[in-house]
Biopython code that builds the backbone (N, CA, C, O; Angstrom):
import numpy as np
from Bio.PDB.StructureBuilder import StructureBuilder

atoms = [
    (1, "MET", "N", (0.932, -1.152, -0.052)),
    (1, "MET", "CA", (-0.012, -0.006, -0.026)),
    (1, "MET", "C", (0.814, 1.271, -0.029)),
    (1, "MET", "O", (1.915, 1.281, 0.521)),
    (2, "SER", "N", (0.342, 2.300, -0.605)),
    (2, "SER", "CA", (1.112, 3.465, -0.638)),
    (2, "SER", "C", (1.359, 4.097, 0.751)),
    (2, "SER", "O", (0.427, 4.147, 1.554)),
    (3, "ARG", "N", (2.582, 4.582, 1.063)),
    (3, "ARG", "CA", (2.833, 5.226, 2.301)),
    (3, "ARG", "C", (2.998, 6.727, 2.151)),
    (3, "ARG", "O", (3.376, 7.395, 3.113)),
    (4, "ARG", "N", (2.723, 7.289, 0.955)),
    (4, "ARG", "CA", (2.857, 8.719, 0.755)),
    (4, "ARG", "C", (1.606, 9.435, 1.304)),
    (4, "ARG", "O", (0.493, 9.235, 0.818)),
    (5, "SER", "N", (1.819, 10.252, 2.305)),
    (5, "SER", "CA", (0.719, 10.997, 2.924)),
    (5, "SER", "C", (0.465, 12.396, 2.275)),
    (5, "SER", "O", (1.399, 13.057, 1.822)),
    (6, "GLY", "N", (-0.694, 12.777, 2.250)),
    (6, "GLY", "CA", (-1.032, 14.076, 1.859)),
    (6, "GLY", "C", (-1.463, 14.320, 0.435)),
    (6, "GLY", "O", (-1.858, 15.434, 0.093)),
    (7, "ARG", "N", (-1.392, 13.257, -0.443)),
    (7, "ARG", "CA", (-1.928, 13.418, -1.775)),
    (7, "ARG", "C", (-2.391, 12.061, -2.225)),
    (7, "ARG", "O", (-1.917, 11.029, -1.749)),
    (8, "TRP", "N", (-3.321, 12.077, -3.149)),
    (8, "TRP", "CA", (-3.883, 10.822, -3.760)),
    (8, "TRP", "C", (-2.783, 10.109, -4.583)),
    (8, "TRP", "O", (-2.046, 10.761, -5.322)),
    (9, "VAL", "N", (-2.687, 8.904, -4.465)),
    (9, "VAL", "CA", (-1.848, 8.063, -5.308)),
    (9, "VAL", "C", (-2.590, 6.905, -5.700)),
    (9, "VAL", "O", (-3.544, 6.496, -5.037)),
    (10, "LYS", "N", (-2.147, 6.300, -6.866)),
    (10, "LYS", "CA", (-2.887, 5.095, -7.203)),
    (10, "LYS", "C", (-2.377, 3.913, -6.390)),
    (10, "LYS", "O", (-1.178, 3.665, -6.266)),
    (11, "ALA", "N", (-3.368, 3.191, -5.837)),
    (11, "ALA", "CA", (-3.087, 2.230, -4.802)),
    (11, "ALA", "C", (-2.439, 0.967, -5.527)),
    (11, "ALA", "O", (-2.889, 0.598, -6.612)),
    (12, "ASP", "N", (-1.440, 0.351, -4.949)),
    (12, "ASP", "CA", (-0.892, -0.835, -5.445)),
    (12, "ASP", "C", (-1.574, -2.099, -4.717)),
    (12, "ASP", "O", (-1.486, -3.242, -5.167)),
    (13, "GLU", "N", (-2.193, -1.791, -3.659)),
    (13, "GLU", "CA", (-3.084, -2.730, -2.948)),
    (13, "GLU", "C", (-4.264, -1.986, -2.614)),
    (13, "GLU", "O", (-4.180, -0.790, -2.333)),
    (14, "GLY", "N", (-5.458, -2.657, -2.624)),
    (14, "GLY", "CA", (-6.696, -1.877, -2.195)),
    (14, "GLY", "C", (-7.864, -2.560, -2.690)),
    (14, "GLY", "O", (-7.823, -3.741, -3.035)),
    (15, "PRO", "N", (-8.940, -1.827, -2.737)),
    (15, "PRO", "CA", (-10.230, -2.505, -3.053)),
    (15, "PRO", "C", (-10.351, -3.006, -4.457)),
    (15, "PRO", "O", (-11.056, -3.982, -4.711)),
    (16, "GLY", "N", (-9.693, -2.373, -5.357)),
    (16, "GLY", "CA", (-9.736, -2.857, -6.804)),
    (16, "GLY", "C", (-8.716, -2.137, -7.670)),
    (16, "GLY", "O", (-8.124, -1.132, -7.276)),
    (17, "ILE", "N", (-8.536, -2.678, -8.844)),
    (17, "ILE", "CA", (-7.701, -2.076, -9.843)),
    (17, "ILE", "C", (-8.214, -0.780, -10.219)),
    (17, "ILE", "O", (-9.410, -0.632, -10.469)),
    (18, "GLY", "N", (-7.265, 0.304, -10.283)),
    (18, "GLY", "CA", (-7.648, 1.588, -10.548)),
    (18, "GLY", "C", (-8.140, 2.426, -9.363)),
    (18, "GLY", "O", (-8.550, 3.573, -9.537)),
    (19, "SER", "N", (-8.096, 1.857, -8.174)),
    (19, "SER", "CA", (-8.440, 2.567, -6.862)),
    (19, "SER", "C", (-7.304, 3.558, -6.550)),
    (19, "SER", "O", (-6.173, 3.432, -7.017)),
    (20, "TYR", "N", (-7.680, 4.542, -5.735)),
    (20, "TYR", "CA", (-6.649, 5.529, -5.208)),
    (20, "TYR", "C", (-6.786, 5.541, -3.706)),
    (20, "TYR", "O", (-7.854, 5.294, -3.145)),
    (21, "ASP", "N", (-5.592, 5.858, -3.030)),
    (21, "ASP", "CA", (-5.670, 5.990, -1.552)),
    (21, "ASP", "C", (-4.891, 7.200, -1.085)),
    (21, "ASP", "O", (-4.044, 7.799, -1.749)),
    (22, "LEU", "N", (-5.289, 7.481, 0.149)),
    (22, "LEU", "CA", (-4.668, 8.653, 0.840)),
    (22, "LEU", "C", (-4.542, 8.218, 2.325)),
    (22, "LEU", "O", (-5.496, 7.807, 2.985)),
    (23, "ARG", "N", (-3.226, 8.354, 2.804)),
    (23, "ARG", "CA", (-3.012, 7.836, 4.141)),
    (23, "ARG", "C", (-2.628, 8.926, 5.097)),
    (23, "ARG", "O", (-1.898, 9.832, 4.693)),
    (24, "GLY", "N", (-3.054, 8.908, 6.306)),
    (24, "GLY", "CA", (-2.581, 9.753, 7.394)),
    (24, "GLY", "C", (-1.447, 9.250, 8.191)),
    (24, "GLY", "O", (-1.002, 8.128, 7.951)),
    (25, "ALA", "N", (-0.966, 9.953, 9.075)),
    (25, "ALA", "CA", (0.197, 9.502, 9.873)),
    (25, "ALA", "C", (-0.167, 8.487, 10.868)),
    (25, "ALA", "O", (0.710, 7.707, 11.240)),
    (26, "ARG", "N", (-1.286, 8.408, 11.314)),
    (26, "ARG", "CA", (-1.680, 7.415, 12.359)),
    (26, "ARG", "C", (-2.664, 6.301, 11.979)),
    (26, "ARG", "O", (-3.502, 5.844, 12.757)),
    (27, "SER", "N", (-2.474, 5.881, 10.634)),
    (27, "SER", "CA", (-3.146, 4.832, 10.068)),
    (27, "SER", "C", (-4.635, 5.162, 9.542)),
    (27, "SER", "O", (-5.297, 4.281, 8.992)),
    (28, "THR", "N", (-5.093, 6.356, 9.717)),
    (28, "THR", "CA", (-6.256, 6.799, 9.048)),
    (28, "THR", "C", (-6.021, 6.692, 7.680)),
    (28, "THR", "O", (-4.930, 7.024, 7.215)),
    (29, "ALA", "N", (-7.105, 6.180, 6.845)),
    (29, "ALA", "CA", (-6.929, 6.005, 5.497)),
    (29, "ALA", "C", (-8.207, 6.296, 4.738)),
    (29, "ALA", "O", (-9.293, 6.261, 5.316)),
    (30, "MET", "N", (-8.093, 6.582, 3.453)),
    (30, "MET", "CA", (-9.291, 6.799, 2.543)),
    (30, "MET", "C", (-9.002, 6.200, 1.188)),
    (30, "MET", "O", (-7.903, 6.385, 0.665)),
    (31, "TRP", "N", (-9.937, 5.493, 0.603)),
    (31, "TRP", "CA", (-9.802, 4.938, -0.652)),
    (31, "TRP", "C", (-10.945, 5.287, -1.653)),
    (31, "TRP", "O", (-12.123, 5.209, -1.306)),
    (32, "MET", "N", (-10.601, 5.640, -2.797)),
    (32, "MET", "CA", (-11.576, 5.768, -3.873)),
    (32, "MET", "C", (-11.533, 4.622, -4.907)),
    (32, "MET", "O", (-10.482, 4.332, -5.479)),
    (33, "ASP", "N", (-12.645, 4.004, -5.124)),
    (33, "ASP", "CA", (-12.689, 2.899, -6.067)),
    (33, "ASP", "C", (-13.759, 3.188, -7.070)),
    (33, "ASP", "O", (-14.937, 2.861, -6.921)),
    (34, "PRO", "N", (-13.234, 3.872, -8.184)),
    (34, "PRO", "CA", (-14.210, 4.209, -9.325)),
    (34, "PRO", "C", (-14.801, 3.098, -9.934)),
    (34, "PRO", "O", (-15.880, 3.247, -10.508)),
    (35, "GLU", "N", (-14.264, 2.028, -9.895)),
    (35, "GLU", "CA", (-14.792, 0.699, -10.492)),
    (35, "GLU", "C", (-16.110, 0.329, -9.826)),
    (35, "GLU", "O", (-17.059, -0.112, -10.474)),
    (36, "ARG", "N", (-16.135, 0.515, -8.572)),
    (36, "ARG", "CA", (-17.360, 0.089, -7.748)),
    (36, "ARG", "C", (-18.242, 1.365, -7.317)),
    (36, "ARG", "O", (-19.265, 1.211, -6.649)),
    (37, "GLY", "N", (-17.815, 2.574, -7.714)),
    (37, "GLY", "CA", (-18.420, 3.732, -7.301)),
    (37, "GLY", "C", (-18.472, 3.965, -5.846)),
    (37, "GLY", "O", (-19.537, 4.238, -5.293)),
    (38, "LEU", "N", (-17.299, 3.859, -5.174)),
    (38, "LEU", "CA", (-17.305, 3.722, -3.700)),
    (38, "LEU", "C", (-16.122, 4.536, -3.173)),
    (38, "LEU", "O", (-15.039, 4.462, -3.754)),
    (39, "VAL", "N", (-16.293, 5.348, -2.041)),
    (39, "VAL", "CA", (-15.289, 5.984, -1.281)),
    (39, "VAL", "C", (-15.410, 5.441, 0.044)),
    (39, "VAL", "O", (-16.506, 5.404, 0.604)),
    (40, "MET", "N", (-14.302, 4.997, 0.610)),
    (40, "MET", "CA", (-14.160, 4.455, 1.862)),
    (40, "MET", "C", (-13.309, 5.270, 2.804)),
    (40, "MET", "O", (-12.270, 5.755, 2.356)),
    (41, "VAL", "N", (-13.637, 5.464, 4.040)),
    (41, "VAL", "CA", (-12.814, 6.232, 5.046)),
    (41, "VAL", "C", (-12.815, 5.510, 6.259)),
    (41, "VAL", "O", (-13.887, 5.163, 6.755)),
    (42, "ILE", "N", (-11.634, 5.221, 6.843)),
    (42, "ILE", "CA", (-11.512, 4.554, 8.114)),
    (42, "ILE", "C", (-10.690, 5.614, 9.016)),
    (42, "ILE", "O", (-9.578, 5.993, 8.648)),
    (43, "LEU", "N", (-11.229, 6.036, 10.105)),
    (43, "LEU", "CA", (-10.643, 6.976, 11.045)),
    (43, "LEU", "C", (-10.214, 6.279, 12.249)),
    (43, "LEU", "O", (-11.025, 5.938, 13.110)),
    (44, "VAL", "N", (-8.880, 6.041, 12.345)),
    (44, "VAL", "CA", (-8.389, 5.280, 13.543)),
    (44, "VAL", "C", (-7.020, 5.955, 13.954)),
    (44, "VAL", "O", (-6.383, 6.640, 13.154)),
    (45, "GLU", "N", (-6.652, 5.743, 15.114)),
    (45, "GLU", "CA", (-5.318, 6.203, 15.678)),
    (45, "GLU", "C", (-4.637, 5.114, 16.435)),
    (45, "GLU", "O", (-4.351, 5.302, 17.618)),
    (46, "PRO", "N", (-4.349, 3.954, 15.821)),
    (46, "PRO", "CA", (-3.605, 2.975, 16.559)),
    (46, "PRO", "C", (-1.993, 3.400, 16.520)),
    (46, "PRO", "O", (-1.355, 3.681, 15.505)),
    (47, "PHE", "N", (-1.551, 3.376, 17.760)),
    (47, "PHE", "CA", (-0.095, 3.726, 17.947)),
    (47, "PHE", "C", (0.675, 2.507, 17.882)),
    (47, "PHE", "O", (1.864, 2.585, 17.572)),
    (48, "ASP", "N", (0.142, 1.382, 18.137)),
    (48, "ASP", "CA", (1.073, 0.209, 18.340)),
    (48, "ASP", "C", (0.635, -0.977, 17.389)),
    (48, "ASP", "O", (0.910, -2.133, 17.710)),
    (49, "MET", "N", (0.039, -0.729, 16.365)),
    (49, "MET", "CA", (-0.277, -1.804, 15.458)),
    (49, "MET", "C", (0.867, -2.123, 14.573)),
    (49, "MET", "O", (1.585, -1.227, 14.128)),
    (50, "THR", "N", (1.064, -3.434, 14.292)),
    (50, "THR", "CA", (2.075, -3.809, 13.334)),
    (50, "THR", "C", (1.545, -3.595, 11.916)),
    (50, "THR", "O", (0.344, -3.387, 11.747)),
    (51, "SER", "N", (2.424, -3.640, 10.868)),
    (51, "SER", "CA", (1.968, -3.409, 9.570)),
    (51, "SER", "C", (0.916, -4.629, 9.192)),
    (51, "SER", "O", (-0.096, -4.452, 8.514)),
    (52, "GLU", "N", (1.299, -5.803, 9.705)),
    (52, "GLU", "CA", (0.463, -6.927, 9.390)),
    (52, "GLU", "C", (-1.031, -6.816, 10.034)),
    (52, "GLU", "O", (-2.027, -7.238, 9.446)),
    (53, "GLU", "N", (-1.059, -6.230, 11.246)),
    (53, "GLU", "CA", (-2.347, -6.002, 11.842)),
    (53, "GLU", "C", (-3.136, -4.929, 11.105)),
    (53, "GLU", "O", (-4.351, -5.018, 10.929)),
    (54, "GLN", "N", (-2.345, -3.848, 10.657)),
    (54, "GLN", "CA", (-3.016, -2.864, 9.926)),
    (54, "GLN", "C", (-3.615, -3.400, 8.586)),
    (54, "GLN", "O", (-4.732, -3.055, 8.198)),
    (55, "LYS", "N", (-2.833, -4.235, 7.924)),
    (55, "LYS", "CA", (-3.289, -4.943, 6.695)),
    (55, "LYS", "C", (-4.591, -5.701, 6.958)),
    (55, "LYS", "O", (-5.518, -5.589, 6.156)),
    (56, "ILE", "N", (-4.704, -6.481, 8.067)),
    (56, "ILE", "CA", (-5.850, -7.178, 8.361)),
    (56, "ILE", "C", (-7.018, -6.247, 8.622)),
    (56, "ILE", "O", (-8.125, -6.507, 8.152)),
    (57, "MET", "N", (-6.803, -5.196, 9.341)),
    (57, "MET", "CA", (-7.839, -4.223, 9.683)),
    (57, "MET", "C", (-8.350, -3.570, 8.405)),
    (57, "MET", "O", (-9.567, -3.491, 8.241)),
    (58, "TYR", "N", (-7.465, -3.072, 7.439)),
    (58, "TYR", "CA", (-7.939, -2.509, 6.272)),
    (58, "TYR", "C", (-8.592, -3.450, 5.418)),
    (58, "TYR", "O", (-9.638, -3.112, 4.865)),
    (59, "GLY", "N", (-8.070, -4.675, 5.224)),
    (59, "GLY", "CA", (-8.786, -5.628, 4.344)),
    (59, "GLY", "C", (-10.205, -5.952, 4.909)),
    (59, "GLY", "O", (-11.148, -6.023, 4.121)),
    (60, "SER", "N", (-10.386, -6.146, 6.212)),
    (60, "SER", "CA", (-11.692, -6.526, 6.762)),
    (60, "SER", "C", (-12.632, -5.287, 6.516)),
    (60, "SER", "O", (-13.788, -5.463, 6.132)),
    (61, "PHE", "N", (-12.127, -4.055, 6.739)),
    (61, "PHE", "CA", (-12.975, -2.851, 6.430)),
    (61, "PHE", "C", (-13.349, -2.830, 5.036)),
    (61, "PHE", "O", (-14.541, -2.706, 4.754)),
    (62, "MET", "N", (-12.430, -2.940, 4.080)),
    (62, "MET", "CA", (-12.765, -2.851, 2.695)),
    (62, "MET", "C", (-13.775, -3.914, 2.299)),
    (62, "MET", "O", (-14.715, -3.610, 1.564)),
    (63, "LYS", "N", (-13.625, -5.087, 2.734)),
    (63, "LYS", "CA", (-14.598, -6.191, 2.371)),
    (63, "LYS", "C", (-15.972, -5.933, 2.851)),
    (63, "LYS", "O", (-16.960, -6.204, 2.169)),
    (64, "ALA", "N", (-16.031, -5.378, 4.096)),
    (64, "ALA", "CA", (-17.391, -5.061, 4.724)),
    (64, "ALA", "C", (-18.110, -3.998, 3.967)),
    (64, "ALA", "O", (-19.291, -4.093, 3.635)),
    (65, "ALA", "N", (-17.213, -2.819, 3.671)),
    (65, "ALA", "CA", (-17.786, -1.748, 2.886)),
    (65, "ALA", "C", (-18.222, -2.110, 1.455)),
    (65, "ALA", "O", (-19.244, -1.619, 0.975)),
    (66, "ILE", "N", (-17.451, -2.962, 0.784)),
    (66, "ILE", "CA", (-17.787, -3.247, -0.621)),
    (66, "ILE", "C", (-18.958, -4.222, -0.545)),
    (66, "ILE", "O", (-19.864, -4.116, -1.372)),
    (67, "SER", "N", (-18.993, -5.118, 0.348)),
    (67, "SER", "CA", (-20.197, -5.943, 0.444)),
    (67, "SER", "C", (-21.505, -5.201, 0.741)),
    (67, "SER", "O", (-22.566, -5.490, 0.188)),
    (68, "ALA", "N", (-21.369, -4.260, 1.616)),
    (68, "ALA", "CA", (-22.655, -3.499, 2.037)),
    (68, "ALA", "C", (-23.025, -2.409, 0.984)),
    (68, "ALA", "O", (-24.213, -2.175, 0.760)),
    (69, "TYR", "N", (-22.071, -1.763, 0.358)),
    (69, "TYR", "CA", (-22.365, -0.520, -0.443)),
    (69, "TYR", "C", (-21.819, -0.529, -1.833)),
    (69, "TYR", "O", (-22.223, 0.304, -2.644)),
    (70, "GLY", "N", (-20.918, -1.427, -2.157)),
    (70, "GLY", "CA", (-20.285, -1.332, -3.497)),
    (70, "GLY", "C", (-21.160, -1.807, -4.652)),
    (70, "GLY", "O", (-22.073, -2.605, -4.437)),
    (71, "LYS", "N", (-20.908, -1.344, -5.851)),
    (71, "LYS", "CA", (-21.549, -1.812, -6.978)),
    (71, "LYS", "C", (-20.690, -2.887, -7.574)),
    (71, "LYS", "O", (-19.502, -2.983, -7.263)),
    (72, "ALA", "N", (-21.304, -3.745, -8.475)),
    (72, "ALA", "CA", (-20.455, -4.747, -9.170)),
    (72, "ALA", "C", (-19.424, -4.024, -10.082)),
    (72, "ALA", "O", (-19.743, -3.049, -10.762)),
    (73, "PRO", "N", (-18.257, -4.516, -10.063)),
    (73, "PRO", "CA", (-17.181, -3.924, -11.058)),
    (73, "PRO", "C", (-17.742, -3.924, -12.395)),
    (73, "PRO", "O", (-18.566, -4.774, -12.730)),
    (74, "ARG", "N", (-17.299, -2.931, -13.241)),
    (74, "ARG", "CA", (-17.755, -2.879, -14.634)),
    (74, "ARG", "C", (-16.995, -3.844, -15.440)),
    (74, "ARG", "O", (-17.224, -3.959, -16.644)),
]
sb = StructureBuilder()
sb.init_structure("model")
sb.init_model(0)
sb.init_chain("A")
sb.init_seg("    ")
for serial, (resi, resn, name, xyz) in enumerate(atoms, 1):
    if name == "N":
        sb.init_residue(resn, " ", resi, " ")
    sb.init_atom(name, np.array(xyz, "f"), 0.0, 1.0, " ", f" {name:<3s}", serial, name[0])
structure = sb.get_structure()
């Protein structure tokens, strides 16, 4: 996942091909997935999460958001 904070970058991992992400300093994150017509925001401040724990948290969040609100990919 992109670690550049402060600007939108094309995500190399995320909800789908062509998605973009924006990351904050304390693991807050936002994704835009044009393929599914979805914007996802997770506001968290974990100070002691490992990168693997963050990956699990983000993945679970994205799956739940896509399942509840996302359109089928084009």
